[in-house]
N, CA, C and O atoms as a GROMACS GRO file, in nm:
protein
  604
    1MET      N    1   0.080  -0.107  -0.015
    1MET     CA    2  -0.016   0.007  -0.002
    1MET      C    3   0.090   0.110   0.011
    1MET      O    4   0.054   0.224  -0.018
    2LEU      N    5   0.215   0.095   0.049
    2LEU     CA    6   0.292   0.188   0.078
    2LEU      C    7   0.349   0.226  -0.075
    2LEU      O    8   0.392   0.336  -0.107
    3GLN      N    9   0.343   0.155  -0.128
    3GLN     CA   10   0.391   0.167  -0.294
    3GLN      C   11   0.347   0.192  -0.379
    3GLN      O   12   0.402   0.202  -0.488
    4VAL      N   13   0.197   0.214  -0.347
    4VAL     CA   14   0.100   0.226  -0.449
    4VAL      C   15   0.075   0.348  -0.444
    4VAL      O   16   0.088   0.415  -0.547
    5TYR      N   17   0.022   0.426  -0.290
    5TYR     CA   18  -0.004   0.518  -0.294
    5TYR      C   19   0.060   0.627  -0.244
    5TYR      O   20   0.001   0.734  -0.250
    6HIS      N   21   0.218   0.619  -0.175
    6HIS     CA   22   0.297   0.688  -0.141
    6HIS      C   23   0.246   0.802  -0.031
    6HIS      O   24   0.309   0.908  -0.024
    7LEU      N   25   0.159   0.784   0.034
    7LEU     CA   26   0.106   0.807   0.151
    7LEU      C   27   0.130   0.725   0.320
    7LEU      O   28   0.173   0.613   0.346
    8PRO      N   29   0.102   0.792   0.375
    8PRO     CA   30   0.130   0.754   0.560
    8PRO      C   31   0.036   0.605   0.532
    8PRO      O   32  -0.055   0.600   0.450
    9LEU      N   33   0.077   0.496   0.613
    9LEU     CA   34  -0.008   0.365   0.605
    9LEU      C   35  -0.020   0.359   0.786
    9LEU      O   36   0.076   0.372   0.863
   10VAL      N   37  -0.185   0.332   0.829
   10VAL     CA   38  -0.230   0.336   0.943
   10VAL      C   39  -0.257   0.194   0.970
   10VAL      O   40  -0.341   0.133   0.903
   11CYS      N   41  -0.177   0.127   1.083
   11CYS     CA   42  -0.196  -0.026   1.143
   11CYS      C   43  -0.264  -0.049   1.255
   11CYS      O   44  -0.229  -0.036   1.372
   12ALA      N   45  -0.396  -0.094   1.196
   12ALA     CA   46  -0.493  -0.126   1.350
   12ALA      C   47  -0.474  -0.210   1.422
   12ALA      O   48  -0.485  -0.303   1.342
   13THR      N   49  -0.444  -0.273   1.550
   13THR     CA   50  -0.487  -0.415   1.602
   13THR      C   51  -0.513  -0.363   1.727
   13THR      O   52  -0.525  -0.242   1.743
   14MET      N   53  -0.524  -0.446   1.820
   14MET     CA   54  -0.598  -0.432   1.972
   14MET      C   55  -0.480  -0.455   2.091
   14MET      O   56  -0.422  -0.548   2.034
   15ASN      N   57  -0.424  -0.440   2.182
   15ASN     CA   58  -0.365  -0.473   2.288
   15ASN      C   59  -0.450  -0.544   2.376
   15ASN      O   60  -0.490  -0.483   2.475
   16ILE      N   61  -0.491  -0.673   2.356
   16ILE     CA   62  -0.549  -0.760   2.457
   16ILE      C   63  -0.479  -0.858   2.512
   16ILE      O   64  -0.424  -0.947   2.448
   17ALA      N   65  -0.479  -0.845   2.653
   17ALA     CA   66  -0.387  -0.946   2.718
   17ALA      C   67  -0.452  -1.097   2.745
   17ALA      O   68  -0.570  -1.106   2.778
   18GLY      N   69  -0.398  -1.174   2.734
   18GLY     CA   70  -0.426  -1.319   2.752
   18GLY      C   71  -0.410  -1.396   2.648
   18GLY      O   72  -0.345  -1.337   2.561
   19SER      N   73  -0.445  -1.518   2.614
   19SER     CA   74  -0.427  -1.592   2.537
   19SER      C   75  -0.548  -1.601   2.440
   19SER      O   76  -0.531  -1.638   2.324
   20GLU      N   77  -0.674  -1.566   2.490
   20GLU     CA   78  -0.775  -1.538   2.391
   20GLU      C   79  -0.749  -1.388   2.342
   20GLU      O   80  -0.748  -1.294   2.423
   21LYS      N   81  -0.726  -1.370   2.193
   21LYS     CA   82  -0.703  -1.205   2.133
   21LYS      C   83  -0.804  -1.207   2.051
   21LYS      O   84  -0.828  -1.105   1.985
   22ASN      N   85  -0.896  -1.339   2.035
   22ASN     CA   86  -1.015  -1.268   1.934
   22ASN      C   87  -1.163  -1.322   1.975
   22ASN      O   88  -1.136  -1.441   1.994
   23SER      N   89  -1.252  -1.315   1.990
   23SER     CA   90  -1.374  -1.343   2.022
   23SER      C   91  -1.461  -1.228   1.970
   23SER      O   92  -1.430  -1.112   1.941
   24PHE      N   93  -1.591  -1.299   1.966
   24PHE     CA   94  -1.721  -1.191   1.882
   24PHE      C   95  -1.700  -1.080   1.949
   24PHE      O   96  -1.706  -0.982   1.875
   25LEU      N   97  -1.669  -1.046   2.104
   25LEU     CA   98  -1.663  -0.929   2.212
   25LEU      C   99  -1.536  -0.866   2.148
   25LEU      O  100  -1.527  -0.745   2.172
   26ILE      N  101  -1.476  -0.898   2.103
   26ILE     CA  102  -1.343  -0.843   2.100
   26ILE      C  103  -1.341  -0.779   1.965
   26ILE      O  104  -1.325  -0.658   1.951
   27GLN      N  105  -1.360  -0.875   1.849
   27GLN     CA  106  -1.384  -0.826   1.715
   27GLN      C  107  -1.478  -0.722   1.688
   27GLN      O  108  -1.439  -0.620   1.632
   28ARG      N  109  -1.634  -0.740   1.731
   28ARG     CA  110  -1.741  -0.616   1.736
   28ARG      C  111  -1.665  -0.488   1.770
   28ARG      O  112  -1.646  -0.393   1.694
   29CYS      N  113  -1.620  -0.505   1.917
   29CYS     CA  114  -1.547  -0.364   1.934
   29CYS      C  115  -1.489  -0.301   1.864
   29CYS      O  116  -1.509  -0.181   1.848
   30PHE      N  117  -1.372  -0.391   1.786
   30PHE     CA  118  -1.270  -0.340   1.727
   30PHE      C  119  -1.298  -0.277   1.591
   30PHE      O  120  -1.230  -0.192   1.532
   31ASP      N  121  -1.440  -0.350   1.542
   31ASP     CA  122  -1.520  -0.270   1.396
   31ASP      C  123  -1.594  -0.186   1.448
   31ASP      O  124  -1.650  -0.112   1.367
   32LEU      N  125  -1.620  -0.166   1.577
   32LEU     CA  126  -1.718  -0.038   1.568
   32LEU      C  127  -1.581   0.080   1.623
   32LEU      O  128  -1.577   0.182   1.553
   33ALA      N  129  -1.512   0.075   1.698
   33ALA     CA  130  -1.424   0.160   1.719
   33ALA      C  131  -1.383   0.194   1.559
   33ALA      O  132  -1.380   0.317   1.552
   34LEU      N  133  -1.350   0.136   1.427
   34LEU     CA  134  -1.257   0.124   1.316
   34LEU      C  135  -1.377   0.285   1.269
   34LEU      O  136  -1.333   0.396   1.239
   35GLN      N  137  -1.540   0.244   1.278
   35GLN     CA  138  -1.617   0.298   1.235
   35GLN      C  139  -1.647   0.460   1.336
   35GLN      O  140  -1.730   0.537   1.287
   36ASP      N  141  -1.592   0.495   1.443
   36ASP     CA  142  -1.564   0.575   1.513
   36ASP      C  143  -1.434   0.646   1.478
   36ASP      O  144  -1.416   0.767   1.463
   37LEU      N  145  -1.355   0.556   1.469
   37LEU     CA  146  -1.224   0.639   1.381
   37LEU      C  147  -1.261   0.693   1.273
   37LEU      O  148  -1.255   0.816   1.275
   38TYR      N  149  -1.312   0.626   1.137
   38TYR     CA  150  -1.366   0.708   1.069
   38TYR      C  151  -1.429   0.803   1.011
   38TYR      O  152  -1.422   0.860   0.902
   39ALA      N  153  -1.506   0.813   1.123
   39ALA     CA  154  -1.580   0.929   1.130
   39ALA      C  155  -1.542   1.024   1.194
   39ALA      O  156  -1.590   1.137   1.181
   40ASN      N  157  -1.447   0.994   1.275
   40ASN     CA  158  -1.386   1.123   1.362
   40ASN      C  159  -1.225   1.145   1.310
   40ASN      O  160  -1.165   1.238   1.363
   41VAL      N  161  -1.174   1.088   1.238
   41VAL     CA  162  -1.051   1.134   1.185
   41VAL      C  163  -0.998   1.241   1.152
   41VAL      O  164  -0.884   1.269   1.190
   42GLY      N  165  -1.090   1.346   1.053
   42GLY     CA  166  -1.085   1.464   1.033
   42GLY      C  167  -1.017   1.464   0.879
   42GLY      O  168  -0.974   1.561   0.817
   43TYR      N  169  -1.020   1.328   0.838
   43TYR     CA  170  -0.921   1.305   0.678
   43TYR      C  171  -1.029   1.230   0.638
   43TYR      O  172  -1.129   1.220   0.708
   44ALA      N  173  -1.014   1.158   0.500
   44ALA     CA  174  -1.049   1.088   0.435
   44ALA      C  175  -1.019   0.958   0.456
   44ALA      O  176  -0.908   0.948   0.510
   45VAL      N  177  -1.072   0.854   0.435
   45VAL     CA  178  -0.979   0.729   0.457
   45VAL      C  179  -0.977   0.681   0.300
   45VAL      O  180  -1.077   0.645   0.238
   46LEU      N  181  -0.868   0.687   0.259
   46LEU     CA  182  -0.839   0.633   0.100
   46LEU      C  183  -0.877   0.517   0.092
   46LEU      O  184  -0.948   0.495  -0.006
   47GLU      N  185  -0.855   0.426   0.164
   47GLU     CA  186  -0.901   0.267   0.126
   47GLU      C  187  -0.861   0.175   0.227
   47GLU      O  188  -0.738   0.168   0.222
   48GLU      N  189  -0.908   0.099   0.320
   48GLU     CA  190  -0.892   0.012   0.433
   48GLU      C  191  -0.859  -0.126   0.296
   48GLU      O  192  -0.905  -0.140   0.182
   49VAL      N  193  -0.767  -0.201   0.372
   49VAL     CA  194  -0.702  -0.282   0.305
   49VAL      C  195  -0.691  -0.406   0.379
   49VAL      O  196  -0.615  -0.379   0.472
   50ALA      N  197  -0.723  -0.523   0.388
   50ALA     CA  198  -0.690  -0.616   0.477
   50ALA      C  199  -0.727  -0.646   0.590
   50ALA      O  200  -0.660  -0.722   0.660
   51GLN      N  201  -0.856  -0.587   0.635
   51GLN     CA  202  -0.926  -0.620   0.719
   51GLN      C  203  -0.920  -0.753   0.782
   51GLN      O  204  -0.945  -0.834   0.693
   52SER      N  205  -0.898  -0.814   0.895
   52SER     CA  206  -0.872  -0.942   0.939
   52SER      C  207  -0.939  -0.957   1.066
   52SER      O  208  -0.985  -0.865   1.134
   53ARG      N  209  -0.940  -1.133   1.102
   53ARG     CA  210  -0.974  -1.139   1.203
   53ARG      C  211  -0.887  -1.278   1.245
   53ARG      O  212  -0.939  -1.389   1.236
   54ARG      N  213  -0.774  -1.262   1.283
   54ARG     CA  214  -0.668  -1.347   1.301
   54ARG      C  215  -0.681  -1.430   1.446
   54ARG      O  216  -0.741  -1.374   1.538
   55PRO      N  217  -0.642  -1.526   1.461
   55PRO     CA  218  -0.625  -1.560   1.582
   55PRO      C  219  -0.540  -1.483   1.707
   55PRO      O  220  -0.544  -1.508   1.828
   56PHE      N  221  -0.470  -1.392   1.643
   56PHE     CA  222  -0.374  -1.298   1.725
   56PHE      C  223  -0.449  -1.185   1.751
   56PHE      O  224  -0.409  -1.102   1.833
   57GLY      N  225  -0.594  -1.165   1.666
   57GLY     CA  226  -0.639  -1.083   1.693
   57GLY      C  227  -0.684  -0.985   1.585
   57GLY      O  228  -0.606  -0.988   1.489
   58PRO      N  229  -0.789  -0.894   1.568
   58PRO     CA  230  -0.811  -0.824   1.444
   58PRO      C  231  -0.717  -0.720   1.422
   58PRO      O  232  -0.663  -0.654   1.510
   59GLU      N  233  -0.700  -0.708   1.292
   59GLU     CA  234  -0.602  -0.595   1.245
   59GLU      C  235  -0.671  -0.540   1.114
   59GLU      O  236  -0.739  -0.611   1.040
   60ALA      N  237  -0.650  -0.425   1.096
   60ALA     CA  238  -0.682  -0.337   0.980
   60ALA      C  239  -0.579  -0.222   0.946
   60ALA      O  240  -0.505  -0.157   1.020
   61TYR      N  241  -0.602  -0.217   0.779
   61TYR     CA  242  -0.440  -0.140   0.755
   61TYR      C  243  -0.525  -0.015   0.668
   61TYR      O  244  -0.620  -0.057   0.603
   62PHE      N  245  -0.503   0.104   0.663
   62PHE     CA  246  -0.536   0.159   0.585
   62PHE      C  247  -0.465   0.306   0.517
   62PHE      O  248  -0.356   0.339   0.565
   63ILE      N  249  -0.509   0.371   0.436
   63ILE     CA  250  -0.449   0.517   0.393
   63ILE      C  251  -0.521   0.619   0.430
   63ILE      O  252  -0.638   0.637   0.394
   64VAL      N  253  -0.468   0.678   0.489
   64VAL     CA  254  -0.574   0.858   0.506
   64VAL      C  255  -0.514   0.929   0.432
   64VAL      O  256  -0.392   0.939   0.439
   65LYS      N  257  -0.590   0.998   0.342
   65LYS     CA  258  -0.532   1.131   0.241
   65LYS      C  259  -0.567   1.256   0.304
   65LYS      O  260  -0.647   1.276   0.395
   66ASN      N  261  -0.495   1.337   0.243
   66ASN     CA  262  -0.544   1.512   0.280
   66ASN      C  263  -0.484   1.544   0.392
   66ASN      O  264  -0.509   1.656   0.436
   67ALA      N  265  -0.375   1.439   0.482
   67ALA     CA  266  -0.308   1.502   0.604
   67ALA      C  267  -0.183   1.538   0.540
   67ALA      O  268  -0.128   1.478   0.448
   68ALA      N  269  -0.139   1.659   0.609
   68ALA     CA  270  -0.014   1.714   0.594
   68ALA      C  271   0.132   1.595   0.619
   68ALA      O  272   0.229   1.584   0.544
   69SER      N  273   0.110   1.536   0.715
   69SER     CA  274   0.239   1.427   0.704
   69SER      C  275   0.165   1.326   0.801
   69SER      O  276   0.054   1.335   0.854
   70ALA      N  277   0.267   1.221   0.807
   70ALA     CA  278   0.251   1.108   0.879
   70ALA      C  279   0.244   1.164   1.018
   70ALA      O  280   0.150   1.117   1.082
   71GLU      N  281   0.322   1.255   1.084
   71GLU     CA  282   0.340   1.287   1.199
   71GLU      C  283   0.195   1.337   1.251
   71GLU      O  284   0.132   1.315   1.354
   72GLU      N  285   0.167   1.421   1.125
   72GLU     CA  286   0.029   1.483   1.186
   72GLU      C  287  -0.094   1.388   1.250
   72GLU      O  288  -0.153   1.402   1.358
   73ILE      N  289  -0.118   1.247   1.104
   73ILE     CA  290  -0.161   1.146   1.111
   73ILE      C  291  -0.169   1.093   1.291
   73ILE      O  292  -0.271   1.095   1.360
   74LYS      N  293  -0.017   1.044   1.338
   74LYS     CA  294   0.007   0.997   1.433
   74LYS      C  295  -0.042   1.089   1.594
   74LYS      O  296  -0.063   1.022   1.695
   75ARG      N  297  -0.053   1.234   1.597
   75ARG     CA  298  -0.088   1.320   1.676
   75ARG      C  299  -0.236   1.303   1.701
   75ARG      O  300  -0.281   1.292   1.815
   76LEU      N  301  -0.322   1.300   1.575
   76LEU     CA  302  -0.455   1.272   1.560
   76LEU      C  303  -0.495   1.122   1.610
   76LEU      O  304  -0.598   1.102   1.674
   77LEU      N  305  -0.412   1.030   1.580
   77LEU     CA  306  -0.460   0.892   1.626
   77LEU      C  307  -0.442   0.894   1.762
   77LEU      O  308  -0.528   0.844   1.833
   78VAL      N  309  -0.321   0.954   1.820
   78VAL     CA  310  -0.302   0.925   1.988
   78VAL      C  311  -0.415   1.001   2.044
   78VAL      O  312  -0.458   0.953   2.150
   79GLY      N  313  -0.478   1.112   1.998
   79GLY     CA  314  -0.586   1.175   2.061
   79GLY      C  315  -0.671   1.052   2.069
   79GLY      O  316  -0.706   1.009   2.180
   80PHE      N  317  -0.705   0.998   1.966
   80PHE     CA  318  -0.818   0.918   1.953
   80PHE      C  319  -0.850   0.805   2.019
   80PHE      O  320  -0.954   0.743   2.039
   81GLU      N  321  -0.657   0.785   2.067
   81GLU     CA  322  -0.649   0.679   2.150
   81GLU      C  323  -0.686   0.718   2.290
   81GLU      O  324  -0.753   0.638   2.355
   82GLN      N  325  -0.655   0.822   2.338
   82GLN     CA  326  -0.654   0.892   2.475
   82GLN      C  327  -0.770   0.881   2.519
   82GLN      O  328  -0.784   0.850   2.637
   83THR      N  329  -0.916   0.910   2.416
   83THR     CA  330  -1.012   1.003   2.447
   83THR      C  331  -1.164   0.871   2.398
   83THR      O  332  -1.284   0.871   2.425
   84HIS      N  333  -1.102   0.804   2.341
   84HIS     CA  334  -1.190   0.684   2.281
   84HIS      C  335  -1.237   0.578   2.364
   84HIS      O  336  -1.148   0.493   2.372
   85PRO      N  337  -1.335   0.546   2.426
   85PRO     CA  338  -1.393   0.414   2.520
   85PRO      C  339  -1.335   0.317   2.550
   85PRO      O  340  -1.334   0.281   2.668
   86ILE      N  341  -1.273   0.251   2.459
   86ILE     CA  342  -1.185   0.151   2.446
   86ILE      C  343  -1.051   0.220   2.362
   86ILE      O  344  -1.000   0.143   2.280
   87GLY      N  345  -0.992   0.348   2.372
   87GLY     CA  346  -0.926   0.328   2.297
   87GLY      C  347  -0.766   0.328   2.315
   87GLY      O  348  -0.675   0.353   2.236
   88ARG      N  349  -0.767   0.278   2.491
   88ARG     CA  350  -0.647   0.222   2.572
   88ARG      C  351  -0.611   0.111   2.493
   88ARG      O  352  -0.496   0.084   2.459
   89LEU      N  353  -0.713   0.048   2.465
   89LEU     CA  354  -0.742  -0.147   2.394
   89LEU      C  355  -0.693  -0.148   2.237
   89LEU      O  356  -0.684  -0.242   2.157
   90LEU      N  357  -0.661   0.008   2.221
   90LEU     CA  358  -0.623   0.038   2.037
   90LEU      C  359  -0.485   0.041   1.998
   90LEU      O  360  -0.403   0.102   2.067
   91ASP      N  361  -0.450  -0.024   1.884
   91ASP     CA  362  -0.283   0.009   1.891
   91ASP      C  363  -0.276   0.060   1.748
   91ASP      O  364  -0.248  -0.015   1.655
   92LEU      N  365  -0.305   0.201   1.731
   92LEU     CA  366  -0.298   0.267   1.596
   92LEU      C  367  -0.148   0.334   1.560
   92LEU      O  368  -0.097   0.438   1.601
   93ASP      N  369  -0.099   0.238   1.469
   93ASP     CA  370   0.078   0.284   1.421
   93ASP      C  371   0.004   0.346   1.325
   93ASP      O  372  -0.117   0.342   1.302
   94VAL      N  373   0.143   0.438   1.242
   94VAL     CA  374   0.130   0.488   1.160
   94VAL      C  375   0.292   0.485   1.107
   94VAL      O  376   0.386   0.525   1.176
   95LEU      N  377   0.306   0.420   0.950
   95LEU     CA  378   0.404   0.423   0.904
   95LEU      C  379   0.455   0.511   0.800
   95LEU      O  380   0.399   0.502   0.691
   96ARG      N  381   0.531   0.578   0.810
   96ARG     CA  382   0.569   0.682   0.703
   96ARG      C  383   0.594   0.603   0.558
   96ARG      O  384   0.628   0.485   0.546
   97VAL      N  385   0.570   0.696   0.454
   97VAL     CA  386   0.602   0.656   0.319
   97VAL      C  387   0.735   0.576   0.313
   97VAL      O  388   0.731   0.479   0.238
   98ASP      N  389   0.825   0.594   0.364
   98ASP     CA  390   0.959   0.498   0.327
   98ASP      C  391   0.946   0.393   0.443
   98ASP      O  392   1.056   0.359   0.486
   99GLY      N  393   0.832   0.329   0.507
   99GLY     CA  394   0.794   0.246   0.585
   99GLY      C  395   0.850   0.241   0.746
   99GLY      O  396   0.841   0.140   0.816
  100SER      N  397   0.911   0.371   0.794
  100SER     CA  398   0.962   0.391   0.879
  100SER      C  399   0.823   0.401   1.024
  100SER      O  400   0.716   0.453   0.991
  101PRO      N  401   0.832   0.371   1.110
  101PRO     CA  402   0.736   0.398   1.211
  101PRO      C  403   0.724   0.528   1.301
  101PRO      O  404   0.823   0.540   1.373
  102VAL      N  405   0.636   0.620   1.316
  102VAL     CA  406   0.653   0.717   1.385
  102VAL      C  407   0.617   0.716   1.507
  102VAL      O  408   0.495   0.717   1.523
  103HIS      N  409   0.694   0.714   1.619
  103HIS     CA  410   0.670   0.667   1.761
  103HIS      C  411   0.646   0.846   1.830
  103HIS      O  412   0.694   0.959   1.816
  104ARG      N  413   0.531   0.769   1.913
  104ARG     CA  414   0.529   0.894   1.997
  104ARG      C  415   0.615   0.992   2.053
  104ARG      O  416   0.608   1.115   2.054
  105GLU      N  417   0.696   0.913   2.099
  105GLU     CA  418   0.813   1.005   2.229
  105GLU      C  419   0.879   1.064   2.154
  105GLU      O  420   0.941   1.162   2.196
  106ALA      N  421   0.891   1.015   1.984
  106ALA     CA  422   0.951   1.142   1.858
  106ALA      C  423   0.898   1.271   1.839
  106ALA      O  424   0.950   1.366   1.779
  107LEU      N  425   0.755   1.264   1.914
  107LEU     CA  426   0.686   1.373   1.871
  107LEU      C  427   0.679   1.458   2.017
  107LEU      O  428   0.629   1.569   2.035
  108GLY      N  429   0.725   1.399   2.084
  108GLY     CA  430   0.704   1.495   2.208
  108GLY      C  431   0.627   1.426   2.277
  108GLY      O  432   0.659   1.452   2.393
  109LEU      N  433   0.512   1.324   2.280
  109LEU     CA  434   0.357   1.279   2.320
  109LEU      C  435   0.400   1.174   2.424
  109LEU      O  436   0.494   1.096   2.411
  110GLU      N  437   0.311   1.185   2.536
  110GLU     CA  438   0.343   1.059   2.639
  110GLU      C  439   0.338   0.944   2.605
  110GLU      O  440   0.271   0.920   2.505
  111VAL      N  441   0.414   0.822   2.682
  111VAL     CA  442   0.416   0.743   2.633
  111VAL      C  443   0.294   0.665   2.727
  111VAL      O  444   0.261   0.683   2.844
  112ARG      N  445   0.244   0.574   2.627
  112ARG     CA  446   0.168   0.475   2.679
  112ARG      C  447   0.156   0.452   2.807
  112ARG      O  448   0.252   0.383   2.844
  113SER      N  449   0.072   0.483   2.909
  113SER     CA  450   0.023   0.432   3.044
  113SER      C  451  -0.022   0.286   3.094
  113SER      O  452  -0.102   0.247   3.009
  114CYS      N  453  -0.010   0.210   3.172
  114CYS     CA  454  -0.055   0.094   3.202
  114CYS      C  455  -0.203   0.123   3.238
  114CYS      O  456  -0.252   0.208   3.312
  115PHE      N  457  -0.279  -0.012   3.132
  115PHE     CA  458  -0.395  -0.002   3.207
  115PHE      C  459  -0.466   0.055   3.368
  115PHE      O  460  -0.562   0.127   3.397
  116LEU      N  461  -0.381  -0.006   3.434
  116LEU     CA  462  -0.417  -0.060   3.585
  116LEU      C  463  -0.362   0.073   3.650
  116LEU      O  464  -0.425   0.138   3.733
  117CYS      N  465  -0.259   0.099   3.613
  117CYS     CA  466  -0.178   0.256   3.722
  117CYS      C  467  -0.146   0.302   3.593
  117CYS      O  468  -0.147   0.261   3.477
  118GLU      N  469  -0.113   0.412   3.663
  118GLU     CA  470  -0.008   0.520   3.618
  118GLU      C  471   0.119   0.520   3.542
  118GLU      O  472   0.159   0.595   3.454
  119LYS      N  473   0.175   0.410   3.602
  119LYS     CA  474   0.324   0.392   3.536
  119LYS      C  475   0.335   0.372   3.396
  119LYS      O  476   0.225   0.362   3.341
  120GLU      N  477   0.453   0.363   3.308
  120GLU     CA  478   0.445   0.351   3.193
  120GLU      C  479   0.413   0.170   3.157
  120GLU      O  480   0.456   0.074   3.221
  121ALA      N  481   0.324   0.169   3.031
  121ALA     CA  482   0.275   0.036   3.033
  121ALA      C  483   0.389  -0.093   2.971
  121ALA      O  484   0.363  -0.213   2.969
  122LYS      N  485   0.510  -0.033   2.928
  122LYS     CA  486   0.621  -0.116   2.924
  122LYS      C  487   0.706  -0.154   3.013
  122LYS      O  488   0.780  -0.251   3.008
  123LEU      N  489   0.690  -0.042   3.133
  123LEU     CA  490   0.754  -0.102   3.290
  123LEU      C  491   0.674  -0.188   3.329
  123LEU      O  492   0.714  -0.293   3.380
  124CYS      N  493   0.560  -0.162   3.314
  124CYS     CA  494   0.487  -0.308   3.388
  124CYS      C  495   0.458  -0.423   3.355
  124CYS      O  496   0.462  -0.522   3.428
  125ALA      N  497   0.416  -0.418   3.208
  125ALA     CA  498   0.435  -0.578   3.095
  125ALA      C  499   0.566  -0.613   3.142
  125ALA      O  500   0.547  -0.719   3.201
  126ARG      N  501   0.686  -0.585   3.151
  126ARG     CA  502   0.804  -0.629   3.190
  126ARG      C  503   0.820  -0.690   3.290
  126ARG      O  504   0.857  -0.807   3.290
  127SER      N  505   0.790  -0.609   3.416
  127SER     CA  506   0.762  -0.645   3.547
  127SER      C  507   0.688  -0.736   3.602
  127SER      O  508   0.698  -0.785   3.714
  128ARG      N  509   0.579  -0.766   3.484
  128ARG     CA  510   0.467  -0.807   3.544
  128ARG      C  511   0.390  -0.789   3.669
  128ARG      O  512   0.346  -0.870   3.750
  129SER      N  513   0.384  -0.634   3.660
  129SER     CA  514   0.310  -0.599   3.794
  129SER      C  515   0.193  -0.608   3.814
  129SER      O  516   0.150  -0.586   3.927
  130HIS      N  517   0.110  -0.644   3.710
  130HIS     CA  518  -0.020  -0.695   3.754
  130HIS      C  519  -0.033  -0.810   3.702
  130HIS      O  520   0.043  -0.843   3.610
  131SER      N  521  -0.135  -0.898   3.749
  131SER     CA  522  -0.158  -1.025   3.707
  131SER      C  523  -0.230  -1.077   3.564
  131SER      O  524  -0.254  -0.976   3.497
  132LEU      N  525  -0.255  -1.150   3.522
  132LEU     CA  526  -0.319  -1.195   3.390
  132LEU      C  527  -0.451  -1.163   3.447
  132LEU      O  528  -0.491  -1.059   3.397
  133ASP      N  529  -0.528  -1.208   3.526
  133ASP     CA  530  -0.663  -1.212   3.569
  133ASP      C  531  -0.688  -1.087   3.563
  133ASP      O  532  -0.793  -1.049   3.511
  134GLU      N  533  -0.576  -0.978   3.626
  134GLU     CA  534  -0.659  -0.857   3.616
  134GLU      C  535  -0.650  -0.787   3.527
  134GLU      O  536  -0.739  -0.702   3.520
  135LEU      N  537  -0.539  -0.785   3.411
  135LEU     CA  538  -0.545  -0.741   3.283
  135LEU      C  539  -0.678  -0.826   3.196
  135LEU      O  540  -0.734  -0.750   3.118
  136VAL      N  541  -0.722  -0.938   3.197
  136VAL     CA  542  -0.821  -1.009   3.130
  136VAL      C  543  -0.969  -0.933   3.191
  136VAL      O  544  -1.066  -0.964   3.121
  137ARG      N  545  -0.995  -0.863   3.280
  137ARG     CA  546  -1.111  -0.846   3.353
  137ARG      C  547  -1.084  -0.702   3.330
  137ARG      O  548  -1.185  -0.631   3.327
  138TYR      N  549  -1.014  -0.666   3.320
  138TYR     CA  550  -1.023  -0.496   3.302
  138TYR      C  551  -1.069  -0.518   3.151
  138TYR      O  552  -1.175  -0.462   3.124
  139THR      N  553  -1.023  -0.573   3.073
  139THR     CA  554  -1.011  -0.565   2.940
  139THR      C  555  -1.137  -0.628   2.874
  139THR      O  556  -1.171  -0.593   2.760
  140GLN      N  557  -1.222  -0.740   2.960
  140GLN     CA  558  -1.371  -0.748   2.924
  140GLN      C  559  -1.425  -0.659   2.994
  140GLN      O  560  -1.509  -0.618   2.913
  141LYS      N  561  -1.442  -0.581   3.110
  141LYS     CA  562  -1.524  -0.472   3.169
  141LYS      C  563  -1.526  -0.378   3.053
  141LYS      O  564  -1.635  -0.332   3.019
  142VAL      N  565  -1.400  -0.341   2.979
  142VAL     CA  566  -1.422  -0.226   2.946
  142VAL      C  567  -1.510  -0.218   2.753
  142VAL      O  568  -1.572  -0.132   2.690
  143LEU      N  569  -1.453  -0.393   2.720
  143LEU     CA  570  -1.500  -0.393   2.600
  143LEU      C  571  -1.682  -0.400   2.596
  143LEU      O  572  -1.762  -0.354   2.514
  144SER      N  573  -1.701  -0.477   2.718
  144SER     CA  574  -1.840  -0.507   2.773
  144SER      C  575  -1.900  -0.372   2.786
  144SER      O  576  -2.007  -0.365   2.724
  145SER      N  577  -1.862  -0.248   2.854
  145SER     CA  578  -1.914  -0.131   2.848
  145SER      C  579  -1.925  -0.070   2.739
  145SER      O  580  -2.038  -0.029   2.712
  146TYR      N  581  -1.827  -0.047   2.652
  146TYR     CA  582  -1.850   0.003   2.510
  146TYR      C  583  -1.932  -0.080   2.430
  146TYR      O  584  -1.994  -0.029   2.337
  147LEU      N  585  -1.938  -0.184   2.450
  147LEU     CA  586  -2.051  -0.277   2.322
  147LEU      C  587  -2.196  -0.246   2.392
  147LEU      O  588  -2.298  -0.233   2.324
  148GLU      N  589  -2.195  -0.239   2.505
  148GLU     CA  590  -2.334  -0.198   2.572
  148GLU      C  591  -2.408  -0.074   2.554
  148GLU      O  592  -2.529  -0.071   2.533
  149ALA      N  593  -2.305   0.064   2.564
  149ALA     CA  594  -2.311   0.189   2.537
  149ALA      C  595  -2.357   0.171   2.352
  149ALA      O  596  -2.448   0.234   2.297
  150LYS      N  597  -2.296   0.105   2.308
  150LYS     CA  598  -2.350   0.155   2.168
  150LYS      C  599  -2.460   0.034   2.108
  150LYS      O  600  -2.494   0.014   1.991
  151ASN      N  601  -2.492  -0.021   2.205
  151ASN     CA  602  -2.633  -0.108   2.150
  151ASN      C  603  -2.766  -0.009   2.203
  151ASN      O  604  -2.882  -0.043   2.180
   0.00000   0.00000   0.00000
């Protein structure tokens, strides 16, 4: 897609703890969150390709047109992740036209914080500060609440 369009590529996945990375609940929430994203992104989504339901979780790839830069898109997507009801569970990555990723830190944006505390998510994950049960319960609660609100 990068070679065809010569525009930044967005890769959307979910941050799901535990062995069950895809279920009806996870997939439905992912689909609804993408609809919310497309409706609120502020730019036209040129093409969505390869939305899939894989054992390791849902994923979608799409091109955003009319944006000034990959960095602008990343800022917008970080804002979406921070404000959307399941945004903490979304992972919205942006690749520049040359294929290099746009990182939050390089833009001066906050790193992701842990789902359960305010520490940096990577630190909690590495040190296993929280049990898998706690993370799975949190995920199920957030997804169930979102789906209930959408219905």
